[in-house]
Structure formats: C-alpha cells, structure tokens
C-alpha positions as CSV (number, residue, x, y, z in Angstrom):
1,X,-148.5,5.2,151.4
2,X,-148.6,4.5,148.0
3,X,-147.3,1.1,148.6
4,X,-149.6,0.1,151.3
5,X,-153.0,2.1,149.9
6,X,-152.2,-0.4,146.6
7,X,-152.0,-3.4,148.2
8,X,-154.8,-2.9,150.5
9,X,-156.6,-1.9,147.3
10,X,-155.8,-5.5,145.9
11,X,-157.4,-7.9,148.8
12,X,-160.4,-9.2,147.2
13,X,-162.8,-9.5,150.4
14,X,-162.3,-6.1,151.8
15,X,-161.9,-4.5,148.3
16,X,-165.6,-6.1,147.9
17,X,-166.8,-4.6,151.1
18,X,-165.8,-1.3,149.8
19,X,-166.8,-1.4,146.7
20,X,-170.7,-2.4,148.4
21,X,-170.7,1.0,150.0
22,X,-171.6,-1.3,153.5
23,X,-169.0,0.9,154.9
24,X,-171.3,3.6,154.6
25,X,-174.1,1.9,157.0
26,X,-171.1,1.3,159.7
27,X,-169.6,4.7,159.3
28,X,-169.2,6.7,162.9
29,X,-169.6,10.2,161.5
30,X,-167.4,11.8,164.8
31,X,-164.3,10.0,163.6
32,X,-165.0,9.0,160.0
33,X,-163.7,11.2,157.8
34,X,-160.4,9.1,156.8
35,X,-162.5,5.6,156.3
36,X,-164.9,7.9,154.1
37,X,-162.2,9.0,152.0
38,X,-160.8,5.4,151.6
39,X,-164.0,4.1,150.9
40,X,-163.8,6.9,147.8
41,X,-160.3,6.0,147.1
42,X,-160.9,2.4,146.3
43,X,-163.9,3.3,144.6
44,X,-161.8,5.6,142.0
45,X,-159.1,3.0,141.8
46,X,-161.8,0.3,140.4
47,X,-164.5,2.1,139.4
48,X,-163.2,5.2,138.1
49,X,-162.2,6.8,134.8
50,X,-159.1,8.3,135.4
51,X,-155.6,6.5,135.1
52,X,-154.5,7.5,137.9
53,X,-155.8,8.8,141.3
54,X,-154.8,11.1,143.9
55,X,-154.9,10.2,147.1
56,X,-154.9,13.4,149.0
57,X,-157.8,13.5,150.3
58,X,-157.0,9.9,152.2
59,X,-153.6,11.4,153.3
60,X,-154.9,14.4,154.5
61,X,-158.0,12.9,157.2
62,X,-155.0,10.4,158.1
63,X,-152.5,12.9,159.0
64,X,-155.1,14.6,161.4
65,X,-155.1,12.1,163.7
66,X,-151.9,10.6,163.2
67,X,-149.5,14.1,162.4
68,X,-146.2,11.8,162.2
69,X,-147.8,11.0,158.5
70,X,-148.8,14.4,157.7
71,X,-145.4,14.9,157.3
72,X,-143.4,14.5,154.0
73,X,-140.6,12.0,155.7
74,X,-139.9,9.0,155.1
75,X,-141.8,6.5,157.8
76,X,-141.8,2.6,157.9
77,X,-144.5,1.3,155.4
78,X,-145.5,-1.3,158.3
79,X,-146.3,1.3,160.9
80,X,-148.6,3.3,158.2
81,X,-149.9,0.0,157.8
82,X,-151.0,-0.5,161.7
83,X,-152.2,3.2,162.0
84,X,-154.6,2.7,158.3
85,X,-156.4,-0.6,159.9
86,X,-156.7,1.6,163.4
87,X,-158.3,4.4,162.0
88,X,-160.7,2.3,159.9
89,X,-161.5,-0.4,162.6
90,X,-162.2,2.6,164.9
91,X,-164.5,4.4,162.4
92,X,-166.6,1.2,161.3
93,X,-166.3,-0.4,164.6
94,X,-169.5,-2.2,166.5
95,X,-169.8,-2.9,170.5
96,X,-169.6,-6.1,172.0
97,X,-169.4,-7.4,175.4
98,X,-166.0,-8.4,174.7
99,X,-162.8,-5.5,173.7
100,X,-160.7,-6.8,170.5
101,X,-157.8,-4.4,169.7
102,X,-156.3,-4.1,166.3
103,X,-152.4,-5.0,167.5
104,X,-149.4,-6.8,166.4
105,X,-149.0,-10.4,167.8
106,X,-146.7,-9.6,170.1
107,X,-148.5,-6.8,171.9
108,X,-150.6,-6.9,174.5
109,X,-155.0,-6.8,174.5
110,X,-156.9,-4.2,175.3
111,X,-159.9,-5.4,178.0
112,X,-163.0,-4.2,176.5
113,X,-164.8,-5.1,173.5
114,X,-165.4,-4.3,169.8
115,X,-165.7,-5.9,166.3
116,X,-165.4,-4.3,162.6
117,X,-164.4,-5.1,159.1
118,X,-161.0,-5.1,160.1
119,X,-161.1,-7.8,162.8
120,X,-163.5,-9.8,160.7
121,X,-161.2,-10.0,158.0
122,X,-157.6,-9.4,159.2
123,X,-157.7,-10.6,163.0
124,X,-156.3,-14.1,163.9
125,X,-155.7,-15.7,167.3
126,X,-152.5,-16.8,168.7
127,X,-152.6,-18.8,171.8
128,X,-149.4,-19.7,174.1
129,X,-149.0,-22.3,176.3
130,X,-146.6,-21.0,178.9
131,X,-144.9,-24.2,181.0
132,X,-143.3,-23.5,184.5
133,X,-139.8,-25.3,184.3
134,X,-140.2,-25.7,188.1
135,X,-143.5,-27.1,188.4
136,X,-144.6,-28.5,184.9
137,X,-147.6,-26.0,185.6
138,X,-149.3,-25.3,181.9
139,X,-150.9,-22.0,181.9
140,X,-152.8,-20.6,178.5
141,X,-152.6,-16.8,177.7
142,X,-154.4,-15.8,174.5
143,X,-153.5,-12.7,171.8
144,X,-155.1,-11.6,169.2
145,X,-153.0,-10.4,166.0
146,X,-153.5,-8.4,163.0
147,X,-149.8,-8.5,161.3
148,X,-146.9,-11.1,162.6
149,X,-143.8,-10.1,162.8
150,X,-140.9,-12.8,161.4
151,X,-137.5,-13.2,162.7
152,X,-135.7,-14.2,159.2
153,X,-133.2,-16.7,160.6
154,X,-130.7,-16.7,158.0
155,X,-128.6,-14.1,156.6
156,X,-128.1,-15.4,153.0
157,X,-131.3,-17.6,151.9
158,X,-134.4,-19.2,153.8
159,X,-138.2,-19.2,153.2
160,X,-141.6,-18.3,154.3
161,X,-142.1,-21.6,156.2
162,X,-138.1,-20.6,158.2
163,X,-139.4,-18.1,159.3
164,X,-142.9,-19.1,160.8
165,X,-141.3,-22.1,162.1
166,X,-138.4,-19.7,163.9
167,X,-141.4,-17.1,165.0
168,X,-143.5,-20.9,166.4
169,X,-140.8,-22.5,167.6
170,X,-140.6,-23.2,172.1
171,X,-138.8,-20.3,173.8
172,X,-137.6,-20.2,177.0
173,X,-138.2,-17.4,179.4
174,X,-134.9,-16.9,181.9
175,X,-133.9,-13.8,184.1
176,X,-135.6,-10.7,183.7
177,X,-138.2,-12.8,181.4
178,X,-139.3,-14.9,184.4
179,X,-142.9,-15.4,185.2
180,X,-144.6,-15.2,188.0
181,X,-146.3,-18.9,189.0
182,X,-148.8,-18.8,190.7
183,X,-148.4,-22.8,191.5
184,X,-144.4,-21.9,192.7
185,X,-146.0,-18.6,194.0
186,X,-142.2,-17.3,192.6
187,X,-141.1,-16.5,189.8
188,X,-139.8,-18.9,187.7
189,X,-138.3,-20.0,184.6
190,X,-140.9,-20.8,181.8
191,X,-141.2,-22.5,177.8
192,X,-143.1,-20.6,176.1
193,X,-144.9,-22.4,172.8
194,X,-147.6,-20.3,170.4
195,X,-150.3,-21.8,168.0
196,X,-152.3,-20.5,165.6
197,X,-156.0,-21.2,167.0
198,X,-157.8,-18.6,164.7
199,X,-156.6,-18.2,161.0
200,X,-157.6,-14.9,159.3
201,X,-159.1,-14.6,155.9
202,X,-156.0,-12.0,155.3
203,X,-153.3,-12.9,156.5
204,X,-150.4,-10.4,156.8
205,X,-146.6,-11.2,157.1
206,X,-144.0,-8.5,158.5
207,X,-140.3,-9.6,157.3
208,X,-138.2,-8.0,160.3
209,X,-135.3,-6.9,158.1
210,X,-134.2,-3.9,160.5
211,X,-132.2,-4.8,163.3
212,X,-131.2,-2.7,166.3
213,X,-128.4,-4.3,168.2
214,X,-127.4,-1.1,170.7
215,X,-126.2,1.9,169.2
216,X,-126.1,0.0,165.6
217,X,-128.9,-0.6,162.8
218,X,-128.7,-2.5,159.6
219,X,-131.0,-3.9,157.1
220,X,-130.8,-7.9,156.4
221,X,-131.2,-8.3,152.8
222,X,-132.0,-11.9,153.3
223,X,-133.4,-13.6,149.8
224,X,-136.7,-15.3,151.3
225,X,-138.5,-17.3,149.6
226,X,-142.2,-17.2,149.4
227,X,-145.1,-19.3,147.9
228,X,-147.4,-17.3,145.2
229,X,-150.3,-20.1,146.3
230,X,-150.7,-22.9,148.1
231,X,-149.4,-21.4,151.9
232,X,-149.6,-24.7,154.5
233,X,-150.6,-22.9,158.2
234,X,-151.6,-26.4,159.6
235,X,-147.9,-26.8,161.2
236,X,-148.8,-23.7,163.4
237,X,-152.2,-24.3,163.4
238,X,-154.4,-25.8,166.3
239,X,-156.4,-28.8,165.2
240,X,-159.8,-27.0,165.5
241,X,-158.7,-24.2,163.2
242,X,-158.6,-23.9,159.6
243,X,-155.1,-24.5,159.3
244,X,-155.4,-26.2,156.3
245,X,-156.9,-23.2,154.4
246,X,-155.3,-22.2,150.8
247,X,-153.9,-18.9,151.3
248,X,-152.5,-17.1,148.0
249,X,-150.2,-14.2,148.1
250,X,-152.5,-10.7,146.4
251,X,-150.0,-7.9,147.6
252,X,-146.6,-7.3,148.5
253,X,-144.4,-4.9,149.2
254,X,-140.6,-4.0,148.9
255,X,-137.9,-1.8,150.1
256,X,-134.7,-0.8,148.4
257,X,-132.0,0.7,150.1
258,X,-130.6,1.4,153.2
259,X,-132.2,1.4,156.9
260,X,-132.4,5.0,157.4
261,X,-132.9,5.6,153.7
262,X,-134.9,3.7,150.6
263,X,-138.3,3.4,148.8
264,X,-141.3,1.5,148.7
265,X,-143.1,-0.3,145.8
266,X,-145.8,-3.1,145.6
267,X,-146.5,-5.8,143.7
268,X,-150.6,-6.2,143.6
269,X,-151.9,-9.3,141.4
270,X,-155.4,-8.0,140.1
271,X,-158.3,-9.7,141.3
272,X,-160.3,-10.7,137.8
273,X,-157.4,-11.2,135.8
274,X,-154.8,-12.6,137.9
275,X,-152.1,-10.6,136.6
276,X,-149.3,-9.4,138.5
277,X,-148.3,-5.5,138.0
278,X,-145.8,-3.2,139.9
279,X,-146.9,-0.7,141.7
280,X,-144.1,2.5,141.7
281,X,-146.2,5.4,142.8
282,X,-148.1,6.0,139.6
283,X,-146.1,3.8,137.1
284,X,-147.6,0.5,136.7
285,X,-146.1,-2.2,134.7
286,X,-147.2,-5.9,134.3
287,X,-145.1,-8.5,135.4
288,X,-144.6,-12.4,135.1
289,X,-145.2,-14.3,138.4
290,X,-141.6,-15.1,138.1
291,X,-140.7,-11.5,139.1
292,X,-142.7,-11.5,142.3
293,X,-139.8,-13.2,143.9
294,X,-137.5,-10.8,145.2
295,X,-134.7,-9.9,148.1
296,X,-136.6,-6.8,148.9
297,X,-140.1,-8.4,150.1
298,X,-140.9,-6.6,153.2
299,X,-145.2,-7.4,153.8
300,X,-146.6,-10.6,152.5
301,X,-150.2,-10.0,152.5
302,X,-152.4,-13.9,151.5
303,X,-155.5,-14.4,151.5
304,X,-158.1,-17.1,151.7
305,X,-160.9,-15.8,150.2
306,X,-161.5,-15.2,146.4
307,X,-163.5,-11.9,144.6
308,X,-167.2,-12.3,144.3
309,X,-168.0,-8.6,143.7
310,X,-171.1,-8.3,142.1
311,X,-171.5,-8.9,138.4
312,X,-171.9,-4.8,137.3
313,X,-168.3,-4.8,139.2
314,X,-167.0,-7.4,137.6
315,X,-168.7,-6.4,134.5
316,X,-166.8,-2.7,135.2
317,X,-163.3,-3.9,136.4
318,X,-163.2,-6.2,133.5
319,X,-163.9,-3.5,130.7
320,X,-161.0,-1.1,132.2
321,X,-158.6,-4.2,131.7
C-alpha cells in the first residue's frame, strides 16, 4: 500500500488535480469516502507540517469497498493499484454517452459511458487488427487500458523496449483461441496485431515477473533496462496518435523477495527538485539517478506532462524541501 501511494503521490498532473481541490466538486457523496481520504493524504504529504503521514484513514475507507485489502496480509501491488484507480474513478466520474471502464489492457470493456480524472490522465486506447487467415478479412477491435502488463522475453537481461516489442508483436490465434469469422461463417485461425491509438498522459507498465505453469510458480528476476527519460512509444503507435510525446519516468515500485513472500519499496522523483528518493515505508533516502535502475522493478510510472501547480503550492513545496 505504501509503495503504491508514494508513487501516485509523485505523479505531477495527478497530484496537481488533488492539490487544487478540484476533486471536491466532482466527488460523489454516496461513495466518496476513500477519494476524500486520498485527497487529504496528498495534501498532508505535499503541504503538511509532519515528517511522516499515516495512510490509515485511506486504508480504512478503501478496505470497506475491498475487504481483501483490509487484512494485514501480503497482497499484489498491481492489484492494489487497480483497485485504487477504480475506486477513485467511481467516486469522481461524470456520465457520458458511452462507458469507459478502468481495465487492464487485455480485459473486456463495459457497455455504458463515464469519464473521470482517472480516464483523463491514465486511460489509453489500443486497437487490435484481427485478420482471418482463411479469407484475409480484417476487423478492428478497440480496447481501453490504464495499465499495460508486459511479458518479459528474456530470463537474464532485456530492455523495456524488448518487453514492448513482445507485447505488440503479431500473434496467431489457433485451436481454442480461434475467432468466428463473419465472412467465412465458421471459426478460423487469425492473426492479431495491437497498436496504441491514444497514448495516455500517464502510462503505467506492469512487468510480469510472476509466472504460473500448472501447479508451479516462480518469480522472474530478469534485469530490465528502462529509460529515465525520452521513452519512445512511436514504434507501437498509430500515425495519428501522439506517439512522439516525450515520456519521463517519475516513479517505480520494486518487489524484493520470492513470489509468496517479499517486500515492496518505491523510487519516487520529486516533481520540483527532480531528485530521486527511495521510499521504504517511513524511511526516505535520497538516491542518485544511477540507483533507479534495479532488477527488482515491478511497476513503472511514466508521464509526459510536467508539474504546473499554482505558485503558492510551489513555494510551499520548495520550503519543505
């Protein structure tokens, strides 16, 4: 919980929204307890007077909606992140003609329409071209995403670009995964190729370090090289999307230990000073840029928008630093 909250509280445009107080006008009273507690937590972390801030209020409110996380047992950080984003989306959403649900890249979409600060900042769009290998007819299937879960193609070392290439490479659907081709009128093998058609302002990558093969499971300790700035998404984007936007790393969730037992920490970049810090619960230490690259990275947060909070907030932040 601490690692995820520390990362979310280090994402510039997201922090700016809550510090401005705009969330209060959008808040739904009937299910806004967790979102209100989250807003107070961000304010206390950035503008408060205490050296340490307890997230107990937010933990208690979130636990009412997600009982799994109310227990003091080990849980997955990526699953907790998705629950937090879903809860904030539900509390701050406004109705529109079409529904956009906060989902993982490979999950199915809903059928009704809503938008929130979560969809505005974190939601991107994928487009899958599905080609029947019998008649060569191509259909298009759009999907929204807030987190991209990337496979790790190597057991020893690889780059984030290698993981992206693996995710976006053409795949073949056969056997039980065949599609029903409307042109052929039967199930057929198909080729599938994904493309980013809308790049989000904040893109989160989930590195799939945990593998399950039948009854056996393991954790991949592959050393993945990821850039601190100038992340290029253009090779995986359509020509009409902003694939040439410059993405910079702003936070990392690390997992040390085994699949069933371990510890989460976070690396967070200060939005004003640009210094990196290692957050281990209440222990915060300054680290050099060279230490941000580790083989324990599990979640990567990239943003293409800089901090632009009101000047009074900037002065307060600089005074705290």
